[in-house]
C-alpha positions in Angstrom: -15.7 16.6 36.3 -17.0 13.2 35.3 -14.7 10.7 33.6 -14.4 11.4 29.9 -15.9 9.1 27.3 -13.1 7.8 25.1 -15.5 7.3 22.4 -16.4 11.2 22.6 -12.5 11.9 22.2 -12.3 9.5 19.3 -15.1 11.2 17.5 -13.7 14.6 18.2 -10.3 13.6 16.9 -11.9 12.4 13.7 -13.6 15.7 13.3 -10.2 17.6 13.8 -8.5 15.1 11.2 -11.2 15.6 8.6 -12.3 19.2 9.3 -16.0 18.7 9.1 -18.9 16.8 10.9 -20.1 15.3 7.6 -16.7 13.9 6.6 -16.1 12.6 10.3 -19.7 11.0 10.1 -19.0 9.2 6.8 -15.5 7.9 8.3 -17.2 6.8 11.5 -20.5 5.7 9.8 -22.4 8.0 12.0 -25.0 10.7 11.1 -24.1 14.4 11.2 -26.4 15.1 14.1 -24.8 12.2 16.2 -21.2 13.4 15.6 -22.4 17.0 16.7 -24.0 15.8 19.8 -21.1 13.7 20.9 -18.6 16.6 20.4 -21.0 19.1 22.3 -21.1 16.2 25.1 -17.3 16.2 25.3 -17.0 20.0 25.2 -19.7 20.4 28.1 -17.7 17.7 30.1 -14.5 19.8 29.7 -16.1 23.1 29.8 -14.0 24.3 26.9 -14.8 24.9 23.2 -12.8 22.4 21.0 -13.7 23.9 17.6 -14.8 27.0 16.0 -17.2 26.9 13.1 -16.1 28.6 9.9 -17.0 28.8 6.4 -14.7 25.8 5.3 -15.7 23.6 8.2 -14.5 23.3 11.8 -11.3 25.0 13.1 -9.6 23.8 16.4 -9.3 26.2 19.3 -6.1 26.3 21.4 -7.7 23.6 23.8 -8.7 21.6 20.7 -5.0 21.6 19.4 -3.9 20.3 22.8 -6.5 17.4 22.3 -5.4 16.6 19.0 -1.6 16.7 19.9 -2.0 14.5 22.9 -5.1 12.3 21.9 -3.5 11.0 18.6 -0.8 9.1 20.5 -3.4 7.9 23.0 -5.8 6.8 19.9 -3.0 4.9 18.3 -2.0 3.1 21.4 -5.8 2.2 21.9 -6.3 1.0 18.3 -3.1 -1.1 18.6 -4.3 -2.6 21.9 -7.5 -3.4 20.4 -6.0 -5.1 17.4 -3.4 -7.2 19.5 -6.3 -8.3 21.8 -8.8 -9.2 19.1 -6.0 -11.0 17.2 -4.7 -13.1 19.9 -7.3 -15.9 19.8 -6.4 -19.4 18.7 -9.2 -19.7 16.1 -8.3 -18.7 12.5 -11.2 -16.2 12.0 -11.9 -12.5 11.9 -10.6 -9.7 9.7 -6.9 -9.2 8.6 -6.2 -5.7 7.1 -3.2 -5.6 4.8 -1.7 -2.7 3.0 0.4 -3.4 -0.2 2.1 -1.6 -3.1 -0.8 -0.7 -5.6 0.8 -2.5 -8.5 0.7 -5.9 -6.5 -2.9 -5.7 -5.3 -4.6 -7.0 -8.4 -2.2 -10.1 -8.2 -2.9 -10.3 -4.6 -6.6 -11.1 -5.3 -6.2 -14.9 -6.6 -3.8 -15.6 -3.8 -6.4 -14.3 -1.2 -9.0 -16.5 -2.9 -6.8 -19.6 -2.5 -6.1 -18.7 1.1 -9.8 -18.3 2.0 -10.5 -21.9 0.5 -8.2 -23.1 3.3 -9.4 -20.5 5.9 -12.9 -19.5 5.1 -13.5 -17.6 8.4 -10.7 -15.1 7.8 -11.7 -12.0 5.9 -9.2 -10.1 4.0 -9.3 -6.4 3.7 -6.7 -4.8 1.3 -5.5 -1.0 1.3 -3.5 -0.6 -2.0 -1.3 2.5 -1.9 2.2 3.5 -2.9 2.6 5.3 0.5 4.2 3.6 3.5 1.3 3.4 5.8 2.1 3.4 9.7 1.5 0.0 11.4 2.0 1.6 14.9 -1.7 2.5 15.3 -3.1 -1.0 14.7 -5.7 -0.2 12.0 -3.6 -2.0 9.4 -2.4 -5.3 10.7 0.4 -6.1 8.3 2.1 -4.6 5.1 3.6 -6.2 2.0 6.5 -3.9 1.1 9.3 -4.1 -1.4 12.5 -2.5 -0.8 15.4 -2.2 1.7 15.1 -3.6 5.3 13.1 -1.9 8.1 14.7 0.6 10.4 11.6 0.9 12.8 12.4 -1.0 16.0 8.8 -2.0 16.9 8.1 -3.6 13.5 9.0 -7.2 12.4 9.8 -8.0 8.9 9.8 -11.5 7.3 11.2 -11.8 3.8 8.8 -13.3 1.3 10.7 -13.3 -2.1 12.9 -11.4 -4.4 11.3 -9.0 -6.9 13.2 -8.9 -10.1 13.0 -6.4 -13.0 13.4 -7.1 -16.7 12.4 -5.4 -19.9 10.0 -6.7 -22.4 8.4 -5.7 -25.9 5.5 -6.9 -27.9 5.8 -9.0 -31.0 4.4 -6.3 -33.0 6.9 -3.8 -31.7 9.7 -6.3 -32.4 8.4 -6.6 -36.0 8.4 -2.8 -36.6 11.4 -1.8 -34.9 13.6 -4.8 -34.0 15.1 -4.9 -30.4 18.0 -3.3 -28.9 21.1 -5.8 -28.4 23.3 -3.4 -26.5 23.2 -0.4 -24.2 24.7 1.8 -27.2 21.4 1.1 -29.1 18.7 2.0 -26.4 18.4 5.8 -28.1 17.3 4.1 -31.3 14.1 2.8 -29.6 10.8 3.8 -28.2 10.4 3.4 -24.5 7.4 3.2 -22.0 8.7 3.9 -18.5 7.5 4.3 -14.8 7.0 8.0 -13.5 7.2 9.5 -10.2 9.1 7.7 -7.4 9.5 4.6 -9.4 11.9 6.5 -11.8 14.3 6.0 -8.9 14.4 2.1 -9.0 17.9 1.3 -9.8 17.2 -0.7 -13.1 15.0 2.1 -14.3 17.0 5.1 -13.2 20.1 3.6 -15.1 18.1 3.6 -18.3 16.6 7.1 -17.8 20.2 8.3 -17.5 20.9 7.1 -21.0 17.9 8.2 -22.8 16.9 11.4 -24.4 13.3 12.6 -23.5 12.2 12.1 -27.1 13.0 8.4 -26.6 10.3 8.0 -23.9 6.9 8.0 -25.4 4.7 7.0 -22.6 5.1 7.4 -18.7 2.8 6.2 -15.9 3.3 5.8 -12.0 1.6 2.3 -12.5 3.4 -0.9 -13.7 -0.1 -2.1 -14.8 -0.3 0.8 -17.3 3.3 0.0 -18.5 2.3 -3.6 -19.1 -0.7 -2.7 -21.4 1.3 0.1 -23.1 3.9 -2.7 -23.9 1.2 -5.2 -24.9 0.0 -2.5 -27.6 3.3 -2.1 -29.1 4.0 1.6 -27.8 7.6 0.7 -26.9 9.8 -1.4 -24.6 9.1 -1.1 -21.0 9.9 -2.8 -17.5 7.9 -5.4 -15.6 8.6 -6.6 -12.2 8.3 -10.3 -11.5 4.9 -9.5 -9.7 3.6 -8.4 -13.0 4.7 -11.3 -15.3 1.8 -13.7 -14.6 -0.3 -11.5 -16.9 1.9 -12.3 -20.0 -0.5 -15.0 -21.2 -2.7 -12.2 -22.7 -0.4 -11.5 -25.4 3.0 -12.4 -27.2 5.6 -10.6 -25.1 9.6 -10.9 -25.7 12.1 -10.4 -23.0 14.7 -7.9 -24.0 18.3 -8.3 -22.9 20.4 -5.3 -23.9 23.1 -5.5 -21.2 21.5 -3.4 -18.4 22.2 -4.9 -15.1 19.1 -4.9 -12.6 19.3 -5.8 -8.9 16.5 -7.9 -7.2 14.5 -6.2 -4.4 13.3 -8.2 -1.5 9.5 -8.2 -0.7 8.6 -8.3 3.0 5.7 -9.1 5.1 5.9 -6.5 8.0 3.8 -6.3 11.1 4.0 -4.6 14.5 5.8 -6.8 17.3 2.6 -6.6 19.4 0.8 -8.7 16.8 3.6 -11.5 16.5 1.3 -14.0 18.1 -1.7 -13.4 15.8 -2.7 -16.7 14.3 -4.2 -14.9 11.2 -0.9 -13.1 10.5 1.1 -16.3 11.0 -1.3 -18.4 8.6 -1.1 -15.8 5.8 2.6 -15.3 6.1 3.3 -19.0 6.0 0.9 -19.2 3.0 2.4 -16.5 1.0 5.9 -17.9 1.5 4.7 -21.2 -0.1 2.4 -19.7 -2.8 4.4 -16.8 -4.1 7.3 -18.4 -5.7 4.9 -20.7 -7.8 2.6 -17.8 -8.6 5.3 -15.8 -10.2 7.0 -18.5 -12.1 6.5 -18.7 -15.9 
């Protein structure tokens, strides 16, 4: 048997992940017919069927399952090797792919714009998601994460800043309803609060525990939505320090009613194999200097 073509294996793994030739083609930027030809080429070399066609797409055979099980780890190693090799150059150029929490991505753009004025040959690609994406495959070079420190041994985390949480109300809300002065008064007011996993943020969970359902007039899993709900006078809501640079858009009052909130650290995280990347070093150094000034108000 001839040596297997790694590119054919990579294509077959993408078909297995996506479940169809067309979806794999879109992800790989290949035509349907090219993907089919490369899968058949791999099957002919192996002398085994990897997929069975059915109404909803392509289903793995037993051999296909073995390929998926073993091939994914190999694919991750290959991607990480490629990333580490391409990012070891001394020249500050090329692509830097960063994942970040969705609520921060819009505020990252002006920072990236200023960074690229200094390093115009570095292209930034941002993946905005509230999921924690793995950095072990190398397709994401670095991540901006908020929360407790890391436990993964292969990752390096550098602290960037402390993210604080405070509550705010618009001027029109304050005129209509006043503002709470103590925790005992929170049930006398209207609140706009984060939903989903963000309800577990300590400074938000503590308020949820004190409120009745009818006190909460609006929920969203986006702090950006919470900001605009507050701005339009719907109720009192929390902003993280990352969001506060938007306050110039309208009159906003900080509300102190005695609720203790703890700051959470923001980290820049990357795989240890990329620790010598000039792109990561430059962006990390830039953020450490630029972020404190960016969020001050």
